C-alpha positions as CSV (number, residue, x, y, z in Angstrom):
1,X,0.0,0.0,0.0
2,X,1.3,3.4,-0.9
3,X,1.7,6.1,1.8
4,X,-0.6,9.1,2.1
5,X,2.3,11.4,1.1
6,X,2.5,9.9,-2.4
7,X,1.1,11.9,-5.3
8,X,-1.6,9.5,-6.4
9,X,-2.2,6.7,-3.8
10,X,-2.9,3.4,-5.6
11,X,-5.6,2.2,-3.3
12,X,-9.3,1.6,-3.8
13,X,-11.5,4.5,-2.8
14,X,-13.4,4.0,0.4
15,X,-15.3,7.2,1.1
16,X,-16.4,8.1,4.6
17,X,-17.6,11.1,6.6
18,X,-16.5,12.3,10.0
19,X,-17.6,15.2,12.1
20,X,-15.4,17.6,14.0
21,X,-16.4,20.3,16.4
22,X,-14.6,23.6,16.6
23,X,-15.6,26.7,18.6
24,X,-19.2,25.5,18.9
25,X,-19.5,24.7,15.2
26,X,-19.6,21.1,13.9
27,X,-18.1,20.6,10.4
28,X,-18.6,17.6,8.2
29,X,-15.5,16.1,6.6
30,X,-15.4,13.6,3.7
31,X,-12.5,11.2,4.0
32,X,-11.2,8.4,1.8
33,X,-8.6,5.6,1.9
34,X,-5.1,6.7,0.9
35,X,-5.2,9.9,3.1
36,X,-3.9,10.5,6.6
37,X,-6.2,9.7,9.5
38,X,-9.2,8.5,7.5
39,X,-11.5,7.6,10.4
40,X,-11.1,10.5,12.8
41,X,-9.3,13.8,13.2
42,X,-6.0,12.8,14.7
43,X,-4.9,14.1,18.1
44,X,-2.0,16.1,16.7
45,X,-4.1,18.1,14.3
46,X,-6.7,18.8,17.0
47,X,-4.0,20.0,19.3
48,X,-2.4,22.2,16.6
49,X,-5.8,23.7,15.7
50,X,-6.3,24.6,19.4
51,X,-2.8,26.0,19.8
52,X,-2.6,28.5,17.0
53,X,-3.6,31.9,18.3
54,X,-6.1,34.1,16.5
55,X,-4.7,35.9,13.5
56,X,-5.5,38.0,10.5
57,X,-3.9,37.8,7.1
58,X,-2.8,34.9,4.9
59,X,-2.0,31.4,6.1
60,X,-0.6,28.3,4.4
61,X,-1.5,24.8,5.4
62,X,1.2,22.6,3.9
63,X,0.3,18.9,3.8
64,X,-3.4,19.8,4.3
65,X,-4.8,16.2,3.9
66,X,-8.6,16.3,3.7
67,X,-8.5,19.9,5.0
68,X,-9.6,19.8,8.7
69,X,-6.7,22.0,9.9
70,X,-7.2,24.7,7.2
71,X,-11.0,24.7,7.4
72,X,-10.9,25.0,11.2
73,X,-8.5,27.9,11.1
74,X,-10.6,29.6,8.4
75,X,-13.7,29.3,10.7
76,X,-11.7,30.5,13.8
77,X,-10.2,33.4,11.9
78,X,-12.8,34.8,9.5
79,X,-10.7,37.8,8.6
80,X,-8.0,35.6,7.2
81,X,-7.5,33.6,4.0
82,X,-6.2,30.0,4.2
83,X,-4.3,28.4,1.3
84,X,-4.2,24.6,1.6
85,X,-1.7,22.4,-0.4
86,X,-0.8,18.8,-0.5
87,X,1.3,16.4,-2.7
88,X,-1.5,13.8,-2.5
89,X,-4.0,14.6,-5.3
90,X,-6.7,12.6,-3.6
91,X,-6.3,14.6,-0.4
92,X,-6.5,17.9,-2.4
93,X,-9.7,16.7,-4.1
94,X,-11.2,16.0,-0.6
95,X,-10.0,19.3,0.8
96,X,-11.8,21.1,-2.1
97,X,-15.0,19.1,-1.5
98,X,-14.8,19.8,2.3
99,X,-14.3,23.5,1.7
100,X,-17.4,23.6,-0.4
101,X,-19.4,21.2,1.9
102,X,-18.9,23.5,4.8
103,X,-19.4,26.7,2.8
104,X,-16.0,28.1,3.6
105,X,-15.4,31.3,1.7
106,X,-11.9,32.2,3.0
107,X,-10.0,29.1,1.9
108,X,-8.7,27.3,-1.2
109,X,-6.8,24.1,-1.9
110,X,-4.6,23.0,-4.7
111,X,-1.9,20.4,-5.6
112,X,1.7,21.3,-4.8
113,X,4.8,19.1,-4.3
114,X,6.3,21.0,-1.3
115,X,6.2,24.7,-2.2
116,X,6.5,24.0,-6.0
117,X,3.2,25.7,-6.9
118,X,3.2,28.3,-4.2
119,X,3.7,31.9,-5.5
120,X,3.0,34.2,-2.6
121,X,4.1,34.8,1.0
122,X,2.2,34.3,4.1
123,X,1.8,35.6,7.7
124,X,1.4,32.1,9.0
125,X,2.4,28.5,8.0
126,X,0.9,25.5,9.7
127,X,1.7,21.9,9.2
128,X,1.2,18.4,10.6
129,X,4.3,17.2,8.7
130,X,4.5,13.6,7.3
131,X,7.1,12.5,9.7
132,X,7.0,8.9,8.4
133,X,8.2,10.2,5.0
134,X,11.6,10.8,6.6
135,X,14.0,13.8,6.9
136,X,14.7,13.8,3.1
137,X,11.1,14.8,2.6
138,X,10.3,17.0,5.6
139,X,13.6,18.9,6.1
140,X,13.3,20.7,2.7
141,X,9.8,21.8,3.8
142,X,11.3,23.3,7.0
143,X,14.2,24.8,5.1
144,X,12.0,26.4,2.4
145,X,9.2,27.6,4.7
146,X,11.2,30.7,5.8
147,X,11.2,31.9,2.2
148,X,7.4,31.9,2.1
149,X,6.8,33.9,5.3
150,X,6.5,37.6,5.5
151,X,8.8,39.3,8.1
152,X,7.3,38.6,11.5
153,X,5.4,35.6,10.2
154,X,5.3,32.3,12.2
155,X,5.4,28.6,11.4
156,X,3.5,26.2,13.7
157,X,3.8,22.5,13.5
158,X,2.9,19.4,15.6
159,X,5.5,16.6,16.1
160,X,5.4,13.7,18.5
161,X,8.3,13.6,20.9
162,X,9.1,10.0,20.1
163,X,9.0,10.8,16.3
164,X,11.6,13.6,16.3
165,X,10.3,16.6,18.1
166,X,13.7,17.4,19.6
167,X,15.5,17.2,16.2
168,X,12.7,19.3,14.7
169,X,13.4,22.0,17.3
170,X,17.1,21.9,16.5
171,X,16.5,22.1,12.8
172,X,14.1,25.0,13.1
173,X,16.5,26.8,15.4
174,X,19.2,26.5,12.7
175,X,16.9,27.9,10.1
176,X,15.0,30.6,12.0
177,X,17.4,31.4,14.8
178,X,14.6,30.8,17.3
179,X,12.2,28.0,18.2
180,X,9.9,27.3,21.1
181,X,7.5,24.6,22.2
182,X,4.3,26.4,22.8
183,X,2.1,23.4,23.9
184,X,2.6,19.8,24.9
185,X,0.0,17.0,25.4
186,X,0.2,13.2,25.4
187,X,3.7,13.2,23.8
188,X,2.8,15.7,21.1
189,X,4.6,19.0,20.9
190,X,3.4,22.2,19.2
191,X,6.5,23.9,17.9
192,X,6.8,27.5,16.7
193,X,9.4,29.6,14.9
194,X,9.2,33.3,13.8
195,X,10.8,34.9,10.8
196,X,12.5,37.9,12.4
197,X,13.7,39.7,9.2
């Protein structure tokens, strides 16, 4: 079976629907086989959603999956615009469907291999990175992220302690010159860096 971080997962479709509540609103999410966390919103994404402070401006959700992170941030921050990207074409199709299903006007989703199809800069980048893809995949995302942030912009991500949170902190420190763990729960770390220049 191919991984959810491949471009076109070669697994049979198995559509499902899950519900997720955020800020008193319940959203419906269409899911499918070949995407991350098909049967429920994973704990890490939930923690990340709840850890990002309110913001205005433009945000990028890289590795958006079926879109729950970006859609939730769009709901929580109505004066923002959320761009959602993923290398997995099936995930992007689901994210577009879920944006429309929940009548989200301040978000969009499209295919991008890393930042390859991204042409603008953002005030915020969020990601639940595909740690299982390995450092050869995720480190270029970390390294390139700073080039797509406006000065003063931040990146937030969730990483499990046992899956490399400490090395992620070290890596982000080497790129941004700063890094802090802003939340911890059940072995998951919410990690933040700021583009200072």
